[in-house]
C-alpha positions as CSV (number, residue, x, y, z in Angstrom):
1,M,-23.6,-61.2,-49.6
2,A,-25.4,-62.4,-46.5
3,E,-25.3,-60.2,-43.5
4,G,-23.5,-62.7,-41.4
5,E,-20.5,-62.7,-43.9
6,A,-19.9,-58.9,-43.4
7,G,-16.2,-58.1,-42.9
8,L,-15.0,-61.6,-43.9
9,R,-14.4,-60.9,-47.6
10,P,-11.7,-58.7,-49.2
11,A,-12.6,-55.0,-48.9
12,R,-13.4,-52.6,-51.6
13,R,-11.4,-49.5,-51.2
14,G,-12.9,-46.0,-51.0
15,V,-16.3,-46.9,-49.7
16,R,-17.3,-44.2,-47.2
17,L,-20.3,-43.7,-44.9
18,G,-22.5,-40.7,-45.9
19,G,-23.6,-39.1,-49.1
20,T,-22.0,-36.6,-51.4
21,G,-19.8,-34.2,-49.6
22,A,-19.7,-36.3,-46.4
23,G,-16.2,-37.7,-47.1
24,D,-14.3,-34.6,-45.8
25,R,-16.4,-34.4,-42.6
26,L,-15.8,-38.1,-42.0
27,A,-12.1,-37.8,-42.6
28,G,-12.0,-34.9,-40.1
29,L,-13.8,-36.8,-37.4
30,E,-11.7,-39.9,-37.8
31,A,-8.5,-37.8,-37.8
32,T,-9.5,-36.1,-34.6
33,M,-10.2,-39.4,-32.8
34,R,-7.0,-40.9,-34.3
35,G,-5.0,-38.1,-32.8
36,R,-6.6,-38.7,-29.4
37,L,-6.2,-42.5,-29.4
38,G,-3.0,-43.0,-31.5
39,R,-4.5,-45.7,-33.7
40,E,-6.8,-46.2,-36.6
41,C,-10.5,-45.2,-36.2
42,V,-13.5,-45.8,-38.3
43,Y,-16.6,-43.6,-37.9
44,V,-19.8,-45.6,-37.1
45,P,-23.4,-44.4,-36.6
46,S,-23.4,-45.7,-33.0
47,C,-21.3,-47.5,-30.5
48,R,-23.5,-50.6,-30.5
49,F,-23.2,-50.8,-34.3
50,G,-19.4,-50.6,-34.0
51,L,-19.3,-53.3,-31.4
52,Y,-21.4,-55.6,-33.6
53,V,-19.0,-55.1,-36.5
54,A,-16.0,-55.9,-34.3
55,L,-17.6,-59.0,-32.8
56,R,-18.5,-60.3,-36.3
57,H,-15.1,-59.7,-37.6
58,W,-13.0,-61.3,-34.8
59,C,-15.3,-64.0,-33.3
60,P,-16.7,-67.1,-35.0
61,P,-20.4,-67.8,-34.3
62,G,-20.9,-69.9,-31.2
63,G,-18.0,-68.4,-29.3
64,R,-18.2,-67.2,-25.7
65,V,-17.5,-63.7,-24.6
66,L,-16.6,-62.7,-21.1
67,M,-18.4,-59.5,-20.1
68,S,-19.7,-57.5,-17.1
69,P,-23.2,-58.3,-15.8
70,V,-23.6,-54.6,-14.8
71,N,-24.0,-53.3,-18.3
72,D,-26.6,-51.9,-20.7
73,D,-28.9,-54.6,-21.8
74,V,-28.5,-53.4,-25.4
75,I,-24.8,-54.5,-25.3
76,F,-26.0,-58.0,-24.1
77,F,-28.3,-58.2,-27.2
78,V,-25.6,-57.1,-29.5
79,V,-23.4,-60.0,-28.3
80,L,-26.4,-62.4,-28.9
81,A,-27.0,-60.9,-32.3
82,A,-23.4,-61.6,-33.3
83,G,-24.1,-65.3,-32.7
84,L,-22.1,-65.4,-29.4
85,R,-22.8,-66.6,-25.9
86,P,-22.4,-64.0,-23.2
87,V,-20.4,-65.2,-20.1
88,Q,-21.0,-63.0,-17.0
89,A,-17.9,-62.2,-15.0
90,P,-17.5,-61.7,-11.3
91,L,-17.1,-58.0,-10.5
92,R,-15.3,-55.9,-8.0
93,P,-18.2,-54.3,-6.0
94,L,-17.0,-50.7,-5.8
95,D,-16.4,-50.0,-9.5
96,A,-18.1,-52.9,-11.3
97,S,-15.0,-53.8,-13.2
98,I,-14.1,-57.4,-14.1
99,D,-12.4,-59.1,-11.1
100,V,-9.6,-60.8,-13.1
101,D,-8.5,-63.0,-10.2
102,A,-12.0,-64.3,-9.5
103,V,-12.7,-65.6,-13.0
104,P,-12.3,-69.4,-12.9
105,E,-9.5,-71.0,-14.9
106,G,-11.9,-73.2,-16.6
107,T,-13.8,-70.2,-17.8
108,W,-10.7,-68.5,-19.3
109,G,-10.0,-71.6,-21.3
110,A,-13.4,-71.7,-22.9
111,L,-13.5,-68.1,-24.1
112,S,-13.4,-66.7,-27.6
113,A,-13.0,-63.0,-26.5
114,V,-13.2,-60.6,-23.5
115,L,-15.3,-57.4,-23.5
116,T,-14.6,-54.6,-21.1
117,T,-17.3,-52.1,-19.9
118,N,-15.4,-49.2,-18.3
119,L,-18.6,-48.5,-16.5
120,Y,-19.3,-44.7,-16.0
121,G,-15.7,-44.1,-17.1
122,N,-14.0,-46.2,-14.4
123,P,-11.5,-48.3,-16.4
124,D,-11.4,-52.0,-16.3
125,D,-8.0,-53.6,-15.6
126,A,-7.1,-53.5,-19.3
127,P,-3.4,-54.3,-18.9
128,R,-4.1,-57.6,-17.1
129,L,-6.9,-58.5,-19.4
130,R,-4.7,-57.8,-22.3
131,A,-2.0,-60.1,-20.9
132,R,-4.6,-62.8,-20.3
133,C,-6.0,-62.5,-23.8
134,D,-2.5,-62.6,-25.3
135,A,-1.7,-65.8,-23.4
136,L,-5.0,-67.4,-24.6
137,G,-4.7,-66.1,-28.2
138,I,-8.1,-64.4,-28.1
139,P,-9.2,-60.8,-28.8
140,L,-9.8,-58.1,-26.2
141,F,-12.6,-55.7,-27.0
142,E,-13.0,-52.4,-25.1
143,D,-16.4,-50.8,-24.7
144,A,-15.3,-47.2,-24.1
145,A,-18.8,-45.6,-24.5
146,H,-18.5,-44.0,-21.0
147,A,-14.7,-43.6,-21.0
148,I,-13.6,-41.3,-23.8
149,G,-10.7,-39.3,-22.4
150,G,-10.0,-41.9,-19.6
151,E,-6.6,-43.5,-19.0
152,V,-5.5,-46.8,-17.6
153,G,-1.9,-48.2,-17.4
154,G,-0.5,-45.1,-19.0
155,R,-2.6,-45.4,-22.1
156,P,-5.9,-44.0,-23.2
157,V,-8.9,-46.3,-22.5
158,G,-9.5,-47.9,-25.9
159,A,-5.8,-48.3,-26.7
160,W,-5.4,-51.8,-25.2
161,G,-7.9,-53.9,-27.2
162,D,-7.7,-55.5,-30.6
163,A,-10.7,-53.3,-31.1
164,S,-12.5,-50.6,-29.1
165,V,-15.7,-48.7,-29.5
166,F,-16.6,-45.2,-28.5
167,S,-20.0,-43.4,-28.2
168,L,-20.5,-39.7,-29.2
169,S,-23.8,-39.7,-27.4
170,K,-22.2,-39.5,-23.9
171,H,-19.4,-37.0,-23.1
172,V,-19.6,-35.5,-26.6
173,G,-23.4,-35.1,-26.3
174,A,-24.0,-35.5,-30.1
175,K,-26.9,-38.0,-29.6
176,A,-25.4,-39.9,-32.6
177,G,-22.3,-41.4,-33.9
178,G,-19.3,-43.3,-32.6
179,F,-16.0,-44.8,-33.5
180,L,-14.6,-48.3,-34.0
181,S,-10.9,-48.3,-33.4
182,C,-8.5,-51.2,-34.2
183,A,-4.9,-51.9,-33.2
184,D,-4.0,-53.2,-36.7
185,A,-4.3,-50.4,-39.1
186,G,-4.2,-52.9,-42.0
187,L,-7.7,-54.0,-41.0
188,R,-9.3,-50.6,-41.7
189,D,-10.5,-51.4,-45.2
190,A,-12.1,-54.7,-44.0
191,L,-13.9,-53.0,-41.1
192,E,-15.0,-50.0,-43.3
193,K,-16.5,-52.4,-45.8
194,A,-18.3,-54.4,-43.1
195,R,-19.7,-51.1,-41.9
196,E,-21.0,-50.3,-45.4
197,D,-22.5,-53.7,-45.9
198,L,-24.5,-53.4,-42.7
199,L,-25.6,-49.7,-42.9
200,L,-29.2,-48.9,-43.8
201,P,-30.0,-45.9,-46.1
202,A,-30.5,-42.5,-44.4
203,R,-34.2,-41.6,-43.9
204,P,-35.2,-38.0,-44.4
205,T,-37.6,-38.2,-41.4
206,A,-34.8,-39.4,-39.1
207,E,-32.5,-36.6,-40.3
208,L,-35.2,-34.0,-39.7
209,A,-36.0,-35.4,-36.2
210,Y,-32.3,-35.3,-35.4
211,A,-32.1,-31.7,-36.6
212,V,-35.0,-30.4,-34.5
213,R,-34.4,-32.5,-31.4
214,P,-32.1,-30.1,-29.6
215,Y,-34.6,-27.3,-30.0
216,A,-37.5,-29.4,-28.8
217,E,-35.5,-30.6,-25.8
218,A,-34.6,-27.0,-24.9
219,A,-38.2,-26.0,-25.1
220,V,-39.3,-28.8,-22.8
221,R,-36.6,-27.9,-20.3
222,G,-37.5,-24.2,-20.5
223,L,-41.2,-24.8,-19.9
224,G,-40.7,-27.3,-17.2
225,L,-42.6,-30.0,-19.1
226,R,-40.3,-33.0,-18.7
227,G,-42.9,-35.0,-16.8
228,A,-45.7,-34.1,-19.3
229,A,-43.5,-35.0,-22.2
230,W,-42.7,-38.4,-20.8
231,A,-46.3,-39.1,-20.0
232,T,-47.3,-38.2,-23.5
233,L,-44.7,-40.5,-25.0
234,R,-46.0,-43.4,-22.8
235,L,-49.6,-42.7,-24.0
236,L,-48.5,-42.8,-27.6
237,G,-46.5,-46.1,-27.0
238,R,-43.2,-44.4,-27.9
239,T,-41.3,-45.4,-24.7
240,E,-39.7,-48.9,-24.7
241,R,-38.7,-49.1,-21.0
242,E,-41.1,-48.9,-18.1
243,E,-38.4,-50.3,-15.8
244,I,-34.6,-50.0,-15.8
245,R,-34.3,-53.1,-18.0
246,M,-36.2,-53.5,-21.3
247,P,-38.6,-56.4,-21.5
248,L,-36.7,-59.6,-22.2
249,R,-39.5,-61.4,-24.1
250,P,-37.8,-64.8,-23.8
251,A,-40.0,-66.7,-26.3
252,D,-39.2,-64.1,-29.0
253,L,-35.6,-64.0,-28.0
254,A,-35.3,-67.8,-28.3
255,R,-36.7,-67.6,-31.9
256,A,-34.3,-64.8,-32.8
257,G,-31.4,-67.0,-31.7
258,A,-32.2,-69.4,-34.5
259,E,-31.4,-66.6,-37.0
260,A,-28.1,-65.5,-35.4
261,P,-25.7,-64.0,-36.4
262,G,-27.6,-61.1,-37.8
263,L,-29.0,-57.7,-36.7
264,A,-32.4,-58.0,-38.3
265,A,-33.8,-60.7,-35.9
266,Y,-32.6,-58.8,-32.9
267,D,-33.5,-55.3,-34.1
268,A,-36.4,-54.9,-31.6
269,W,-33.9,-55.2,-28.7
270,V,-30.8,-53.6,-30.2
271,R,-32.6,-50.4,-31.4
272,V,-34.1,-49.5,-28.0
273,D,-33.3,-45.9,-27.1
274,M,-31.7,-45.3,-30.6
275,H,-33.8,-46.4,-33.6
276,D,-31.3,-44.9,-36.0
277,Y,-28.3,-46.9,-34.6
278,R,-27.5,-48.3,-38.1
279,L,-28.6,-45.5,-40.4
280,R,-26.3,-43.8,-42.8
281,A,-25.6,-40.3,-41.6
282,G,-26.5,-37.1,-43.5
283,N,-24.3,-34.1,-43.8
284,A,-26.1,-32.0,-41.2
285,R,-25.8,-34.8,-38.7
286,L,-22.1,-35.1,-39.3
287,A,-21.6,-31.4,-39.1
288,R,-23.3,-31.3,-35.6
289,V,-21.2,-34.3,-34.5
290,G,-18.1,-32.4,-35.5
291,R,-19.0,-29.3,-33.7
292,K,-19.7,-31.2,-30.5
293,L,-16.5,-33.2,-30.8
294,D,-14.5,-30.0,-31.1
295,R,-15.7,-29.0,-27.6
296,L,-14.8,-32.3,-25.9
297,D,-11.8,-31.1,-24.1
298,G,-13.8,-28.5,-22.2
299,V,-16.4,-31.1,-21.2
300,L,-13.7,-33.5,-20.0
301,A,-12.1,-30.8,-17.9
302,A,-15.4,-30.0,-16.3
303,C,-16.1,-33.7,-15.7
304,R,-12.8,-34.1,-13.9
305,E,-13.5,-31.2,-11.7
306,G,-17.0,-32.4,-10.8
307,A,-15.8,-36.0,-10.3
308,G,-13.2,-34.7,-7.8
309,L,-15.9,-32.9,-5.8
310,L,-18.2,-36.0,-5.7
311,L,-15.4,-38.4,-4.9
312,A,-14.6,-36.4,-1.8
313,T,-18.1,-36.9,-0.4
314,P,-19.1,-39.6,2.2
315,W,-21.1,-41.4,-0.5
316,A,-18.1,-42.2,-2.7
317,R,-15.5,-44.9,-2.6
318,A,-11.9,-44.2,-1.9
319,Y,-10.1,-43.2,-5.1
320,D,-6.3,-43.2,-5.7
321,G,-4.8,-40.6,-8.0
322,P,-6.3,-37.8,-9.9
323,P,-10.0,-38.3,-10.9
324,Q,-10.8,-39.6,-14.4
325,P,-13.2,-37.5,-16.5
326,L,-16.1,-39.8,-15.4
327,F,-19.3,-39.8,-17.4
328,R,-21.2,-40.6,-14.2
329,V,-19.8,-40.9,-10.7
330,P,-21.3,-43.8,-8.8
331,L,-22.2,-42.8,-5.3
332,F,-23.2,-45.6,-2.9
333,V,-26.4,-44.9,-0.9
334,E,-28.5,-46.9,1.5
335,D,-31.8,-46.1,-0.1
336,R,-31.4,-45.4,-3.8
337,D,-35.0,-44.7,-4.4
338,A,-35.1,-42.0,-1.8
339,A,-31.9,-40.5,-3.1
340,R,-33.3,-40.5,-6.7
341,E,-36.5,-38.7,-5.4
342,A,-34.3,-36.1,-3.6
343,L,-32.5,-35.4,-6.8
344,A,-35.7,-35.4,-8.9
345,R,-37.1,-32.6,-6.7
346,R,-34.2,-30.5,-8.0
347,G,-34.8,-31.5,-11.6
348,I,-31.9,-34.0,-11.6
349,V,-32.8,-37.2,-13.4
350,V,-30.7,-40.3,-12.6
351,G,-30.2,-42.6,-15.5
352,Y,-27.8,-45.2,-16.7
353,L,-28.9,-47.7,-14.0
354,Y,-28.2,-51.3,-14.7
355,D,-30.2,-53.3,-12.2
356,P,-30.6,-56.3,-12.0
357,P,-27.4,-57.7,-13.3
358,L,-27.6,-59.3,-16.7
359,D,-27.5,-62.9,-15.5
360,D,-30.4,-62.3,-13.1
361,Y,-32.2,-60.5,-15.9
362,A,-31.7,-63.0,-18.6
363,G,-31.1,-66.3,-16.8
364,A,-29.1,-69.4,-17.7
365,E,-31.1,-69.9,-20.9
366,F,-29.4,-67.0,-22.6
367,T,-26.1,-66.5,-20.7
368,D,-23.5,-68.2,-18.6
369,V,-24.2,-66.9,-15.1
370,S,-21.4,-65.4,-12.9
371,P,-19.6,-67.8,-10.6
372,D,-19.9,-65.1,-7.9
373,P,-22.8,-62.7,-8.5
374,S,-22.6,-61.0,-5.1
375,G,-20.4,-58.1,-6.2
376,A,-22.5,-57.3,-9.2
377,R,-25.7,-57.5,-7.2
378,W,-24.4,-55.2,-4.5
379,F,-23.2,-52.6,-7.0
380,A,-26.5,-52.7,-9.0
381,R,-28.6,-52.3,-5.9
382,H,-26.6,-49.4,-4.3
383,A,-24.9,-47.4,-7.0
384,L,-26.3,-44.0,-7.7
385,P,-24.7,-42.7,-10.9
386,V,-24.8,-38.9,-11.0
387,D,-23.6,-36.4,-13.5
388,P,-20.3,-34.7,-12.5
389,L,-21.4,-31.6,-14.4
390,R,-24.0,-31.1,-11.7
391,A,-21.8,-32.1,-8.8
392,R,-22.6,-29.1,-6.5
393,E,-26.4,-29.5,-7.0
394,V,-26.2,-33.2,-6.3
395,I,-24.2,-32.7,-3.1
396,A,-26.6,-30.0,-1.9
397,A,-29.7,-32.2,-2.6
398,L,-28.3,-35.3,-1.0
399,T,-27.1,-33.4,2.1
400,E,-30.4,-31.6,2.5
401,A,-32.3,-34.9,2.2
402,G,-30.1,-36.6,4.8
403,V,-29.2,-39.4,2.3
404,R,-27.1,-42.0,4.1
405,P,-24.1,-43.8,2.5
406,V,-24.3,-47.6,2.4
407,R,-21.6,-49.7,4.0
408,A,-19.7,-51.9,1.6
409,R,-19.3,-55.6,2.3
410,G,-16.8,-55.7,5.1
411,G,-16.3,-52.0,5.7
412,A,-17.3,-48.4,5.0
413,C,-18.0,-47.3,1.5
414,D,-15.3,-44.7,1.6
C-alpha cells in the first residue's frame, strides 16, 4: 500500500506499536491518557507523527488548513507533507490564539480543516472554533503539545476536536512519545493501522541513545558544559538550527511538494530536533515514558504555581481566572535579546521562540498569508517564553537586569 493511502483502508485488528511485551505498556499508557481526556487515545512516537496521521485520515490532498503563524515550523512542514495548503490566521496579540472574528468569511468557506495551537498552554477558543467547524462540516484538530492538563470551556484541551495530538516531550519530559486522540471511538482501529503503516522499524542505536541521554545531559549540566557541548555539536554538523527557524530551502521544498502527500520527501524538515519521530518504540523507551507520565500531576501543579507567580509580574498580560498549567509563560519585554542574555547569565535558556511568523518565514509560495499579520508579528517579536518551574529565578534575573515590559498596541501589557 502506498504511504499516501494510510488510514483509508479497512483496519486490521490487533496491530500494536512496539515489539514483544510492549502491548501491556502501550495499553497502560493509553488507558492513563484516556482517563484524563475522556476519549479514545492511540499512542504515537511523537506529536508531529500523530498530527500527520490525523491530517491524512480526515483531509483530502489539496485541502486548506487554517492555523496559527506563531507555531513551530515543524508543524508547518507536517501540514505540507500531508498534501495540504497552510492558511495563516490573524491572531490575538497577547496570547497568539486564532482571532475567530478576524478571519474573513471568504477564508472560512474555502477551508478543509482548522488546526489550533494552544501556544505555551494558553488555550485557543476551541468552543467557538468547534461551532464554526460544525457549521461548515469540516474537522477541528487540536495541537495540544503544550497544553496537556489545560482546560477551555469546561473541558480538557484536546476534548473539542475531531482529533487532538499531545506530546510527551513537554510537560511529561519523556523526550519521546505522544498521543493521537479521536472523538469517534469507532475510528481507533483505522488510526492504529495508519500508525502501523507509517512507522519505521526501531533502531538499536536510537534506543541506546535514548537510554543514555538523561545521564549525558545530567553530566553536562553538572560540569557546566552546556556551551561547550553546543559548540561541539555545531562543529560536527549535528545542529540543524542556527537561527530560531530552520532553513526553509525553498527550491528543495518546491520539489518535495511534487511528491506530497508523503513523509519521505519532507523528512529533512519534519525530523528536525527529533530524528526518531516515526520510529517504533522499544520496551525500555516505553517504560521510561510510563514512569514520566505517572509523575505528571506533580509537574502540572508546580507549573500552575509558577505560572501564577509570573502572571503577577509587570511583564505579563492580564489573566482572568486561575492560571493554567502553562508549559511556558509568555512575558512581554521591550528588548527580548537583552532579557534572554540576563536569563542566560543565570543558566536559564529561553527556547520555543517562533519568530518570524510562518507567513513571513515561508512566503506566499508555500502558504496563504494572514489578512492581518500585525498581531502575530507583535507577539513573535516581544514574547519571552519562560519556564514556570523556574519562576522565582526568572523574576529575580529580570528584576536585577532592569528589563522593561513592552506596551501592547493601544495600552499597557498588563
